[in-house]
N, C-alpha and C positions, 0 to 999 in steps of 0.2 A: 862497545855496546853503548848505544845511545841512551841518555837519561830518560826514564819514562815520564809521562805527563804527571803534573801535580795531582795528588789525591784530592778528592772532593772536600776533605776536611780542612784544608789549608796546610801551610808549611812555612818554616823559617827560611827566608831567602839569604840574608846575610846579617852580620852584626858589625856595628861601628863602635869603637871605644876611643876615648880620649882621656888621657891622664888617669887611667883606672888601674890601681895596683901596679903590676909590673909592666904595664903598657904605656909607653911615653908618647906624648902628642896623639895625633889622630892615626887610628889603624882600622882598616876594613878587613873583616875576617869572613871568608866564604868565597863563593856561594856554597850553601849546605844542600846536599842532595837528599834523597829519600833515606839513605843509610850512610851517615858520615862518621868517620872515626877520627878523633883528635889524638895525635901521637906526639911524642917528644920525650926527651930525657927528664929525669927527676930534677925538680927545681927550675924547669924552663918556663913555667907559667901556665901549665895546662889547667890546673885547678883554678887559677885566677880567671880563666876564661869561663869555667863553670860558675864562679862567683859573679862574673859580669852578666851572664844569662840570668842567674837568679836575681841579681840586683835590678835589672831592667824589668823583670816580670813581677816586681813588687814585693819580693821576699824581704822580711825584716832584716835589718843589719845584724841583729843578734845571731842569726844563722850563717853570717858571712865572714866569720873569723876576723872581726874588727869593727870599730865604729866608722862614721862617715869620714872622718879625718884620715884614718888608717887605710881607707879605700882609695885615697888619691895617691898618684905616683909620687915617689919620693926617692931621690938619688943622693945618698949621704955624701958621696965623693964629689959631687958637682956643686958649683956656687951660683949658677945662673937661675933666672926665674923659671926656665923650663924644667930645671931639676927639682923645684919646689912649687909646683903650680897650686893655686887655691881654687881652681874650678876643674871639673871633669864631668863626663857623662858617658852613658852607654845607650846606644840606639839599636833596637831590633826591628828589622824590616820583615814584615809578615805578610805573606801572600794569602789573602782570605779566600774561602771557597767560591765566593761570587765574583772572583777576578779582581777585587779591589786590593791594592797594596797599601798596608797600614804601617805607619812608622811610630813605634812606641819608644819614648825617650825618657830616661830618668837622669836628672842632672844634680850634681852635688855643687852647692853654692854656699859661700860663707854668709852668715847671718849678720855680720857686722865687721868692724875694722879688726876685731880680734881674730887671731889665726887659729883659735881653739874651737870655735863653735861653727857648726855647719848644718845645713838642712837640705832636704830632697825636694826637687821640683819635678813635677810629672807633666809630660807633653804627649799629645796624640796628634800626629801629622803636623808637628811644629806649633801646636796650639796648647797653651797651658791649661791644664784641667786639675780638678781636685783629685786626691788620692782615691776617693770613693768612686768617682766617674771612671778614673783609670782602671780600677779593679773590675768595675762593672763592664767596661768595654772588653777586658780580657775574658770576663766570664761569658760574653756572648759567643766566644769561640771555644767555650768549654775549658778555658785555662783558668782553674780555680786556685787562687793564690793561697787562701787559707788552708785548703786541703793539700796543697803542694803536689797535685797529681801528675806533675810533669818533670820532677826532679828526683834523683837518687844521689845523695852526697856520699863521699868516702865515709865508711863506717856505718851507713844506714843499713847495709846488708847484715852486718853483724848484729846491730841493734834489733833489726827485725827478727832474726833467728832467736835472740834471747828474750823477746818480749813475753811477759806473763799474760795470762788470760785477761786480766783487768786492763793491762796496758793495750792489748789488742782491741778491747772494747773502746778505750779512749781514742785509738787510731781510727776505728770505724765511725766514731761520733764525728771526728774531723772530716772523714771522707764523705759521709752521708749528709753532713750538714745538720744532724740532729743536735749537735752540741749547742746551737744557738738557743735551743729551748731548755737546756739543763738548769740554768739559773732560775728561769721562770717556773719550771716544773717544781723545783725544791721549795720556792717561795709559796706557790699555790698549794703544794702538799701540806706545808705547815699551817697555812690559813684554813684549809679544809679540816685538818685534825682538830685545830683549835675551835672552829665553828661547831663541829660535831660535839666536842666536850661541853661547850657552852649550852647547846640544846639539851643534852642529857642532864646537865646540872639544873637548868631551869625547869625541865619537865619533872624531875624529882621533887622539886619545891612545890610546883603546881599540884602534883598528886597528893602531897601532904596537906596542902590547903583545901583541896576538894574533899578529902576525907574528913577534915575538921569541920567544913561547912555542913556536910551531910549529918554529922553528929549533932551539931548545934540545932539544925532544923528539926531533927527528930525530937530533941529535948523540948523544943518550943511547942510542937504540936501535942506532945504528951501532956504537958501542963494545961492545955486548953480543952482537952477532950475527956479527961479522966472522970470528972464528976458527972458529965452529961450521959455517959454510956451505960451506967449501971442499971438504971430503971428501964431504959430503952431495950436492953437485952431480955429482961424477964418478960415484958409485954409482948415482944416480938416472937419469942419461943412459944408462948401459949397460943397465939393466933396461928402460928405456922403448924403446930401439931393438929389443932382442931380443923384447919383447912385441909390438911392432908387426909385425915380420917373421913371427913365429910365426902370428898370426891372419890375416895376409894370405895366407900359403900355405894355411891351412885354408879360407879363403873361396874361393880359386881352385878347389879340389876340389869344393866345394859348388856353385859356379856351373856347372861342367860338368854335374853331375847334374841340375840344375834346367833346363837348356837342353833336354835330352833329354825330360824329363817334359813341359814346356810345348808342345813341338812336337806331341806325340801329342794333348794336349788341344785344341790349336788346330784340328786337322783335324776332330775330331768337332764342335766348336762352330760351325765354318763350315757344315757340312752341316745342322745343326739351324737355323741362322739363315736359310738359304735357304728351307728348307721353311716356316718361320713367316711369312716375308715373302709367299710365294705365297698362303697361307691368308688373310692380312689383305687382300690385294688382292681376292680373290674375295668376301670378306664386305662389303668396301666397295661393290663393284658392286651387291650384293644390297640393301644399306642405301639406296643412292641410288635404286633402283627404288621401294622402299617409300616413301621420303620424297616422291618425285614424285606417286605415287598419293594419299598423304595430303594433299598440298598441294591437288590438284584437288578432293578431297572437302571440305576446309575452305572453299574458295572457294564451293562449291555450298551448303554448310551456312550460311555467312554470308549468302548471298543469300536463302535461305529464312527465316532468322532476321529479317532486315530486313523481309521481307514480312509475317511474323507480328507483329513489333513495331509495324508500321504500323497494324495493326488493333487493337492492344492498348489504346489510349486509349479507344475506344468501348466495348470489353469491360469495362474497369475502371469507366467511368462507369455502365454498365448494372448491374454487380454492386453498386456502391454504391447505386444507386437502388433495387434490389430489397431490399437489406438495410435501407435507410432506411424504405421503405414497409412492409415486414413489421413492423418495430419499431413503427411508428406505428399500424398496424392492430391489433396485439396490445394496445397500451396503450389504443387507442380502444375496442376491444371490451370491455375491462375496464371502462372508464368508462361505456360504454353499458349494461353489465349493472347497474352501480350506479344509473344514472339510471332504468332501467326499474323496478328494485326500489323505488327511492324514489317513482316515479310510481304504481306499484301501491299502495304504502302510502298515498299521498295520495288516490287514488280511494276506497279503502276507508274512509278517514277522512271524506271528503266524504259518501259514502253513509250512513255512520253518523250524521253531523251532520244530514243531511237528514231521516233517520228521526226523529232526536231532535226536530228543529224541528217535524215534522208532529205528533208526539205532544204537544208543548207547546201547539201551536195548538189541537188538539182538546181539551186539558184546559182551556184558557182559555174556549173556547166553552161547555163544560159548566158551568164556574163561573159564567159570565154568566147562563146560563139558571136556575141554581139561585138565584142572587142575586135575579133578578127574581121568582121564585116566592116567596121569603121575604118580599120587600118588599110583597107584595099584602095581607096580612092582619095589620096591626100591632094594631088595636083592633077587637074584635067587640062593639059596644055597640048598645043600642036607640036609636031616633031621639031620644027625650027626653034620655037620657044623653048621646048624641053631641052634641046641641045644647048641653047643659050643659058637656060637655067642651070644646066649641068656644068657648063663652062664657068659661069659666074660662081656657081656653088663650089667648084674646085678652087677657084681663085680665093673665094672667101675662106675655104678650108685651109689653103696654104697660108692666108693671112692670119687666121685665128687658131692655127694648129697648136701653137704653144698654149694659148689661153684655154682652148678646148681640152687640151691634154690635162691642164691643171683642173679645169672644171670636171672632167670625167673622173679624175682620181677623187676629187672631193665628193662627187656624186656617189661613187662606189662606197667610199667611206660612210657617207650619209646613209646610204641604203643598208650597209652593214650595221650601222648604229640603230637604225629604225627596226631592223630585224631582231637585233639583241634586245631592244626595248620591248618589242612584241613578246619575245620569249620570257622576259622578266615579268611583264604584265600578266601574261598567261599563268606563269607560276604563282604569282601573287593571288590571282583569281582562284586558282586551285587551292592555295593555302587558305584563303578566306572561306571557300566552301567547306574544306575539311574542319576548319575551326568551328564553323556553324554546326556541322554534323556532330562533332565531338561535344559541343556545348549542349546540343539537344539530347545526345546520349547521357551526358552528365545529369541533365535535369531528370531524365527518367530514372536513372540509377539512384539519384538522391531521393527522389520520391519513393522508390522502392525501399531504400535504406530507412527513411523515416517511418514507412509502414512497418518494416521489420522491427525497428526500435520500439515502435508503439506496442506491437504485439509481444516483444521481449519484456517491456515494462509491465504490460498486463500479466504476463506469465510470472514475472518476478514478484508482483504484488500477490498474485494467487499463491505462489510458492511460499512467500512469507506468511500469508494467512494460514496455509496448511501447516507450516512449521510451528507457528504460534498455537494452532490448534493441537498439534502433536505435543508441543511442550505443556500445554494446558492439560491435555490428557495424561501426560507423564506426571505432572504435578499432582493432578487429582488422584492418579493411581498411587503415587508415593504417599500422599496425604492419607488415602484410604488404607494403604498398607501400614503406615505408621499408626493410624487410628485403630486398625485391626489388631496390630501387635500390642498397642497400648491397652485396648479393651480386653484382649486375651490375657495380658499380664494381670490386669486388674481382676478379671474374672477368675484367673488361677489363684490370685492372692485371696479373694473372697472364698472361693471353694476350699483353699488351703485352710483358712480360718474355720470353715464349716467342718472340714475333715478333722482338724484339731478338736473342734467341739465334739465330733463323733469319737475321735481317739480318746477324748476325756470322758467318753460315755461310761467307761468302766469306773473312772474316778467318781463320776456323777452317780453311777449305780451304787458304789460304795457309800457315797454321801446319802443316797436315798435310803440304803439299808440302815445307815446310822440314824437318819431321820425317823425311820420307822421304829427302830429300837427306842429312841428317845420318846417317841409318841407313845409307844407301849408302856414305857416307864411312867410317863405322865398319867396314863389311864390307871396303872396298877398301884403306884406308890404316890401318896399325897405329898406335896412339897416340891415336886419336880417342875420347874418353870420352862425349861427348854435350852437349846443351844444359844450361845452368845450372838452368833450371826443371824438367828432368827428373832432374838429379843430386842434387837436394835435395827434401825433403819436410817440410812443416810438422808439428811435433809436436802442435800444437793448431790445429784448423781455424779457430778464432776469429782466429788471427794471419795467416791466409792473405792478406788484403788488404794489411795493413801490410807483410808480407814482400815481396809483389809490388812494392809501391812502393819498398821499400828496395833491391831488385835494380836498379830503374831501367832504364837502357839495356842492361844486361847480362842482362836476363831471358832473351833468346833467344841469347845469345852461346854459342859452342861451345868447350868445354874440350878442349885437346890437351896432350900431354906436353911437346913441344918446339917451338921456333920452326921447325925444319926441317919438322916434321909440319904446321904451320900453312901454310908455304909450298906444300907438296905439295897440301893441301886447296884452297888458292886457285887453284893451277894447274888442278886437276880441275874446279872451278866454272867457270873460264873456258873450258876445253876443251869442256865439255858445255852451256855456257850455261844453267845452272839457277839463276841468281840470285846474291845476295850474302849473305855471312855474316860475323859478327865472331868472331875466334878469340882465346882466352886461353891462351897457351903457359905451362904451369906453371913451366918453367925460366926464364922471362924476366920474368914479372910481378913488380913490386916490391911486396912485402907488408910492412906495418907490424905489429909485434907487437900482439896483442889486449891492450887495457888493461882488465883485469877490475875495476879499482877504479871504473870509471864507473858500474857497477851500484849502488855505495854512494851515489852522488850522488842517485839517485832514491829513497833510503830504502826499498828493497824493492819500489817500484812501477814500476821500469824494469828491462829486461833487454837484454842485447846480442842483436842480431838473429842472429848466427851460432850462439848457443846455443839458439835456438828452432827450428832446422832440423836434420834428420837427413841425413847425407851420408857418403860413403865417405872413408876416410882418404886415399886416393890423390889426391883432388881438394881436399884441405884448403886448400892455398895459393890455389887458384882461388877458393874460398868466402871466404877471408880478404880476398882482393883485392876481391871483389864487395861484401861486406857491411862490410869495414873495421871501424871501431868504432861503427857505427850502433846507436842505442838504440831499443827499442820500448816504448812506455808507453800507459796506458789512455786519458787525456783529452788534448784539445788544449792546455788551460791548463798541465798538467803538462809537455807536450812543449815549450811555449814557454819555460817556466821552465828546464827542463834545457838547451835549446838556447842561450838568450841570457842566463840569469839569473846565471851564474857568471863567474869571471875568464876561463875559456876557453870558446869556443863549441864545440858538438857538433852532429853530424848526428842528428836524432831524428825518428821517425815515430810519429804517434798511431794507435790502433786504427781510427780512422775513415778513415785514408788520407792525412791532412794531413802534409806533409813540410816540416821546417825544416832548410835547408841551413846550413853554416858561414858561407857568404857573406852570409847574411841573407835569401836568397830563400825564399819560402814558397809552396808549391803545395798545393791541396786540391781538394775536391769529388769527386764519383764520376761515372764514365761506364761505358758498357757494356764498353768495351775493358779498363778496369782490373778490372771485376767478372769479365770472362771469364778474364783472367789469374789472378785469385784463384780462379776456379772450377776451374782446372786443378789447383790444390792441394787442392780439395774437389770431387770428381766427382759428389757427391750433389745438387748444386744443381738441375739440370734435372729430375731425378727428383722432387724435392720440389715443384717448380713444377707438374709434371704432376698429381701427387697433389692439390695444392691446386685446380687447375682441375676435376678430377673431382668433388672434394668440393663446390665451389660449384655446379656443374651439377646435382648431385643434390639439394642443398638448394633450388635454384630450382624443380626439377620437383616437389618435395614441397609447395610453397606452394599455397594454394587459388587456383583460376583467378579472374580478374577478373570474368568473366561470371557465374559462380556467386555471387560476393559481391554483384554488383549486383542479381541476381534476388532474393536473400534480403532485401536492403535495400529493394527495391521492394515486396515482399510486406508487410514490416513497416510501410512507409510508408503502404500502402493501409489496413492495419488501423488505423493512427493516424488517418487521415483519417476513417474510419468512426466511430471512437470520438469524435473531435472533434465530428462532426456530431450524433451521438447525445447527447453531453454538452451541446451547445448547446441541443437540443430540451428535454432534461431541465431545464436551468437556466431556460429560458423558462417551462416549466410550473411550476417551483418559484417563480418570480417572480410568475406569475399567482395561484397558490395564496396566496403571501404577501400579495399585494395584496388578495385576497378575504378573507383572515383579518384584514387591517387594516381593510377596510371593515366586516366583521361586528363587529369589536371596537368600531369607531367608532359603529356603529349601535346596539349594545348599550349603550354608554356614554351615547349620546343618549337612548335609551329610559329608561335608569336615571335620568338627569338629569330627564327629563320626569316620571317616576314620583315622584322626589323632590320635584319642584316642585308636584305635585298633592296630596301627603300633607298639607301644612299646611292647604290648603283643605278637605280631607275632615275633618281634626280640628276646624277651625273650625266647619264645618256641623254636625258631631256635637255640639259644645258648644252651639251656638246652638239646635239642635233640642231639646236637653234643657232649656234655659232657657225656650224658648217653650212647651214642654209643661208645665212647671211653672205658667206664667202662665195657660195655658188651663185647667189643672186648678183654679187658684184661682177664675177666673171662673165655671167650671162649678159649683163648690161654692156660690158666692154665688147663681147662677141656680137651682140645685136647692133651696136653702134657701127662696127666695121661692115657688117652684112647690110645694114640699111644704106650705108654710103655706096657700096658696090652694086646693090640691087635697086638703086633709085630709079634709073632709066628703065629697067626691066619692069618694075612695078607699075610704071605708067602705061607700059604696053599691055600688061595683062589686066590692067584696070583695078588694081588694089592699091591701097594707100602705101603699103609696103609688103614685101614678100613675107615678112614675119607674121603679118596679121593672119594670112591663110594658115601658115605652118603652126602658129600658136593656137589657132581655133582648133585645128585637128589635134594638136598636142594636148590641149586642155582636156578635150574629150577623152583622149587616151589616158591621160593622167587620172582623170575622175574615175574612169573604168578600172584602172589599176588600183586606186585607193579603195574602191568598192570591193575589188577582189581581195585586197589585203584584209579588209574588215571581215569578209566572209571567212577567210582562212583562220583569223584569230578566233572568231566565234566557233568555227568547226573544232579547233584545237581545244577549247574549253569544254565543249560538249563531249568530245571524245574522252578527255581526262576524267570528267565526271562519270561518264558511262563505264569507263574501265574500273574506276574505284567501286562503283556500286556492284559491278559484276564480281569483282574480287571479293567483296564483303557480302556475298550472298547469304542470307540467313536461312536458306532452305535446309542446310545441313544441321544448323542448331535446332531447327524445328523437328527434324527427323530424329536427332539424338534425344531431344526431350521427350518425344513421343515414345521412343524405345524404352527410356528410363521409366516412364509412367506405365507403360505396359508391363514391365517387369514388376513394378510395385503392385499393380492390380493382380498380377498372378500370385505374388506372395501373399497379398491380402486374402485372396480367395482360398489359398491353402490354409492359412491361419484360421479363417472362418469355418472351414470344414473341420479343422482339428478342434476348434472350440465347440462345435455341435457335437462331435464325438465325445468330448469330455463332459459336456453338459448332460448328454444322454446317459453317460456312464455314472455320473454323480447324482442324477436325479432320483434314482431308486433309493440310494443311501440317504440322501437329504430328506426325502419324504419319510423314510423310516425313522430318521433321527428326529424330525419334527414331531412325529407321532409319539416317540418316546419322551421328548421334552414336554409335550402336552400331558402325557400320563404322569410324568414326574411332578409337574405343576399341580395337577389335581391331587396327587398323593401328598405333596407338600402342604397344600391348603387343608386337606383332610387331617394330615398330622398336626398341623398348627392348631386346627380347631380342637382336636382331642387334647393336645397339650395344654391349650388354654382352659379346657374344661377341667383337666387334671389340677392345674395350678389353682383354679378356683376352688375345686373340691379340697385340695390340700390346705388352702387358706381357711376353708370352712372347718376342716377337721382340726387344723392347728388351733383355730379359735375355740372350738369345743374342747380340745384337750387343755388349752389354757384355762378355760372356764372350770373344767373339772379340777385341775391342779389349784386353781385359785380358790374354789370352794373348799377343797380339802385343807388347804393352808389356812383358810379363814376359820374353819371349824376347830382345827388344832390350835390356832392362835387364840380364838375365843375361849376354848377350854383351859389353855395354858394361862391366858389372861385372868380368868376367874380364880385359878389356884394362886396365881402370883399376887392377885389383889388381896386374897384373904391372908396370905402370908405377909404381905406388905402392911395390912391392917394390924396384925399382931405385932410386927416389928416396930411399927410407928408408935403403938401404945407402950411398948417396952422402952423405946428410946425416950419417950416422955417421962417415964418412971425414972430412968437412969439419970436424966437431966434435972430430976427433982421438980418437974412441972406437974401440977395438979390440974387435971382436965375436968370440966363440969359434966355430970351425967344426968340421965332422965329418971323419973319415978318408976316403980315396979310394974304398974298397970300398962303404961306405954310400952315397956320392954316386952310383955307377953304378946301384945297385938303385933308388933313388928316382927317377932320371931315366928309367929304362925304364917304371915305373909311370905317371909323369906323361905320357910321350909317348903311351901307349895312350889315356888319358882325353882328351887334347887332340885326337887324330885323330878320336875319336867326336864331339866337340862341334862341329867345323867348321873350315874353312880359315882363317878370320880369327883364331880362337883359337890355331890351330897356329902361324900366322905370328908372332903376339904372344908366343908362348912361347919363341922362339929367343933364346938369348943368356944366360939366367940359369943359370950353372953352379955357383955357390957353394951349399953347404948348411951351415947354421949349427947349432951345438950349443945346444939350448934347456934343458939340464940346470939352468942357474942360475935359471930361472924358477920361481916358487912355484906350488903347486897352484891357488891363487886366481887367479893371472894366466893360467894355461892354461885354466881353466874358464869364462872370461867369454865365453859364447856369444852372448847377446842383445846387440842393438845398443845398448840403453840402458846395459847393464852396461859394454860396451866404451867407450861415449862417457863414461860416468862415470869409468871407469878412466883413459882417455886424458886426459880433462880434469884429473883429480887429478894424474896424473904430469906433464903439461905445465905445469900450474899450479905444481906443486912446483918444477920446473926453472926456470921463468920467475921465480918468486918469489925463488929463490935468486940467480939471475943479476942480477936487478934490485937486490936488496938488496946484493950484493957490489959492484955498480958504483956504488952511491950511498954506501957506507959511508966515513966519514972520522972515526975515533974522537976524542972529546974527553972526558977523564977528569973534568973539572969540570962537565959538563953536567947531572948529576943535581941538585946543589945549586942551580945557576942555574935549572933548570926549576921547582922548587918556589917559589922567590922570585917568578918571573914569573907563576905561577898565582895567588899571593896578590894581586899587583898587578892582575891581570886581573879578579878577583872584585870588588875595590874599585871599579875603573873601571866595571864592569857595573852595580853598584848606583847609582853616581853618575849614569850615563847614563840609567837608568830613571827616577830621580827628576827629572832634567832634562827628560826627554821628557814626563813627567806635568805638570810646571809649564808646558811649552810648549803642550801640548794645552789645558790650562785657560785659559792666557792667550789662545790663538787663539780658543777657543770664546767667552770673554767679550768679546773684541774684535769678533768677527763678530756677536754678538747686539746689542751697542750700535750697531755700524755699520748693521745692518739696520733698527734702530728709528729711527735718525737719518735713514736713507735713505727709509723709508716715510713719515715725517712730512713731510720736505722735498718729496718727490716728489708726495705728495697735494696739497700747497699749490700747487706749481708747475704740475701738470697742470690743476688747476682754474682758476688764473689765466690759463694759457696758452689754455684753451678760451674764457674769457670775454673776453679782451682785445680780440679782433677784432671781435665784434658790438658791444661797447660803443663802440669807437673809430669804427666805421661809423655808429653812432647819433649820436655827437657831431659827425661831419663831413659827414653826409648833407645835401644841399640839392637845390633844384629843378634846378640845373645838373649835379649829381653825385648821382644817385639812389642809387647803390650806396655812396657815401661812400669813406673811405680804407681802408688796410690797416694792421694792426698784428699783430706776432707776436714771440714770445720763443723763445730757443734756449739750450741748455746747452753750456757749453764742456767740461764733463766729465760724460758721461752715466752712467758707472759710479759715481762719487762726486761728485754734483753740488754738494754743499756745500763741496768743495775747489776748485772752479773758479768761473768767473763766469757771469752771466746776461746775455745780449745782448738788449737791447730795441730794436726798430726799428719806426718808424712812418712810413708814407708817405702824406702828405696827398693828397686827391683831385686828379687832374690833374697830379701832379708825379712826377718819376722818383725812384728810391731815392737817399737821402742818409743820412749818419750823423746821429745825434741832435743832435750839437753844431753841425751845419750848418743846422738848422731855425731858423725865426724864433722870436721870443719867444712869440707867440700859439700857433704850432704846437707848440712845446715844452710850453706850458701845457695845451693840449688833450690832447696825448699823455700828460702826467703825470697829468692828471684821469682819463683812461681807465684808466691803470694803477692809480690810487688806487681808482677804483670797482670794477675787477676784483678788486683785493686785498680790498676790503671785502666782496665777494660770497662770499669764502671765510671760512667760520664767521662770517657777518654779525652784527654787533651790531644790536639793535632800533632803534638811531637812529645818525645820522651828523651830526657837528657840523663845519662848515667855516668858517674864518675868512678872509674876503676872498680867496677863490680866484679872483675874476674881475679881479684888479688888472691883469694883463697881457693881457686879452682885449679884442678889439674888440666892437662892438655885435652883429655877426652871431653870433660865437662865444658871447657872453653869452646871447643868445636860445637858442642850441642847448643850452648847459649848463643853463640854467634850465628849459627844456622837458624835458630829460632828468631833472632833479631832480623836476619835477612828475610825470613819468611814473613814476619809481621810488618815489614816495611814495604812489601810489595802491594801495589794497588789492587790486585786481584784477590788479595786475602781479605776476608770479612773482618772489620774492625782494625784495619791497617792504620799505621801512624808513621811519622818521620822519626828516625832514630839517630840520636847524637851520642856517641859513646867515647869516653876518655879511656884509653887502654894502652898498655905496653905489649900486648900479645899480638904476634903476627897473624893469628887466625882472624882477628877482627879486621886486619888490614885486608886480607883476601876477600872477605865477605862484603866489605864496604863498597858503596858506589863512589865515594870520594874520601880523600885524606886531607886533614888540616894539620900541618906540622907546626909545632911550637918549639922555638929554640931561644937561646940567649944571644942578644946582640951585644957583645962585650964592648964594642966601641962606644955605643950609645948608652950602654948600661940599662938595657930594657929587654922585653920579650919581643920576638918577631915571629910572624905567621906566614905559612905558605900553603896554598891549596892546590891539591892534585886530583884531577878527575880520572877515576879508574874505569869509567864506562867506555872509554875509548878502546880499552883492551878486553874486548868481548871474547869469551871462550869460544 
């Protein structure tokens, strides 16, 4: 069997050793085949050959059983220099995959005169290189020296089977190359840990300094403020309480006036609302009748349209047939006209040639008659002279017979040549005429082709335009469909929201019932202010949702002045069984002071919820209880940071409605109930939804109808089909014309070639005729000379200069006549040839054929037109009826739109009236509640002043009586509840101490600003006084702490930078090490099981055993171990150390082969791997090696195995025998090619 071609990965060709271990002098070992087995008895030097291969491939001497000196050949029994050489080398000849043959050589040389020190020298292709360059060159062929992925020494199998998980990890680090990053990984890990500890230590120190700085700053400020704030607090409180009482009394008077005004407006609004609702219902009934009638007409129109569309396919087919046949008839008539004109020209030409032929034949007959006439009287002699003439003539004939014979032969040849020349010239004339005719036909066909191409180009342009129009229509339709779907989705979304609003109508009705109950309580029981949601209003509608969430369970709670009032309200609810309510007694709720410093924590992006709402001063304590110190901010991230990011937790609400409680609970999302609550703070939401719905409905109605778009597309599609058909016919005609032009061109070319082929013959005949004529003239001269001499005396008798003069005169005339006859014959031949050609190419048949085709097209057109008329008459009635229905539908649509527009207008008017009614009702309730709240607030404010030990200035008794009388009259006009609430407040205060600015704060914003400023001033003073504890040394201590803080901040930033850099460097190296290790592990893990199955498969166990690997540490696999488990076929799972020796060897071999498949070297050298294997396993391993060394096997390699088992001999492609040469005292090698003995 022949040696297969080299594998594409390269192979070892042979090895040369000189003075290496047991090999004396120079030895060449090889060649090595795809699978080579090295055999020989023990001690013969087989393993030394393994050492030679390892040595030349850069393996360190520590792995080669001796130092460099011990690697040199040494014969202790000899005394010559050859027995103790000081130099040696090993050369490996490697056939690279690109065809290059590379020589790797490693030389052992002494380093000096001493015989004890040696060094290695590396060469590639006999050029000295460094060891790094040598190893890199080997690596280009995937021969990795550090990983030793190409060698298996004696004992490696046993070591592999006994390796612990950690040792396997070390092996995989060698194989994968991740070992190169181990040292750097450990160094960077230590740096990272140290940097992180440094940052933590510096941060702790900085935190302590910051706390110390804060303490010193507070001590400094306390010392400066303490004395100044005492008097300021007392003055500010007096002004604040007087200002509050003054504006409360002013608001009570305004509330009474507003109640009277709103009641009058409410009565008028209720009357208008009832009238509008009646008009809307009437118009709705009218709209429903029109819609019903329109629906019936639409059903009828759809039915008629379906009937019409059922007939449309035949109608379109007939229209296309008429258009196609009309176009073909038009072009056919044009071609027929050209054919008839051409045929008429041909007939005229034939008649002309026939007349010409007749004239020539007549001329020829006349010439023949004249020639006969001239030949009759050549010589007019007497009988004696004629006899003498004949005698002399006979004598001359005998004298010139030879010359005359030659002359006659030449004349015959000359005549034959002249006739041949005439034939050639006639043929050339015919060819020229034919070429001229074909060129004329080519011009005509070319002109027709140009016309067809012009028409085709125009048709293509029109077709492109139609296709562009169709694409535009398709785009517009898709855009309209997309817009229609989008509008429908938007409309559905808006209507869904409106439906939700309707679905929430029950909730709204319950809310209205609650509102009615609260309103009744306000009327019946003094001291009821109203619900929290009604007592406050958002200053900015964007905050409505967040504020409703901030209110929480107190959104519908009822604010009352005292606990006694709350008890009365609860009793009223029980007695009347009108539901349950939650009450907030102002005098009993526990209120924490508002911490305005919280706003600073948000850096201007967060505000207190209580500052974002507008409410009456009388319910301030209730609002403080509801909102507490809740913050409102823009985003969820900022809310989370404010809630949980500081040393203290806060209650924060994001604008989207997400709530962060102090307890850590987070609630979010949106629902209709929440939005409905928010909508109460923004009453324009539903109106906006209705406007959006009307807008989307209008845009939908303005979109083009689907039916109209389909009709336009169908029309354009029909035009495209017609143009496609016409263009196909034109292209077919252009193709025919092109073929005809090509045929004409080929025919002309053939004729020209024929003409060119005849020209040399014509020229030859002309030259030959000239030469023959000269020869004839020479013979004629000789003949005439003899005749002149013999006829000399006779010529004198007959009176001529010589007898030839007479004969030549007659002969010349005959010759001229004969030449004229020949010319006539040539002319006759040309005319006959042309006439025959024209008769053969008669165009009468083409004209008749074209007329027949046109007649057939006209008949088909007439049939199609008749069918069109029938379809038109059949569709006309349906079309007229459909048009009538369309007109009626359009009228009903316009009528319906008009009614709908009126309904919308009436609905808007009714909604406006309803809004006005609700508005006036709310206004009256608000005014009444406001009046009660104001009086309660007045009493509460006076009580607060008393509790704060603030003495307020009052008026004299006379002034008090006048003011009470005026107030009593206003209260009685406002209503009973207001009158009841006004009882009890008898004190009148003196407001002379208030400034003009304080008494003129009319607007709510101005009052709120003033109130906030004054309260803030009081609270600031109180808080500052409560916290002050002066320390006179605080200023100096504060500056020292600031300097220490700056130093620590700089140190901390530098440490953080170092920590980030160390972490980044560590992570980069860790990832590189992980990627390399994991790539090797995953590859070997995938390969190990199929290789082990291949090595353990048998007839009894067709599937073989199982082998797998696992990582102890998947995050950082190089820090843990690798578990390798093998389960022989037919046996249960056991640990590796519990397997038999042969089983361990097979498992170890499977692992070695799997490892070799990762970045495989082109060859694999194994030293007695079968030592612990039985015969069966040896066969399996040898078979596997045989399989893997075949080029057809994926991942194949060159195998070199040192073995003493005959199975490897059988499977190998070649044997290298090693034996002892006892005479020379060294090892000898022999190579035997087994491929010659093919099975």
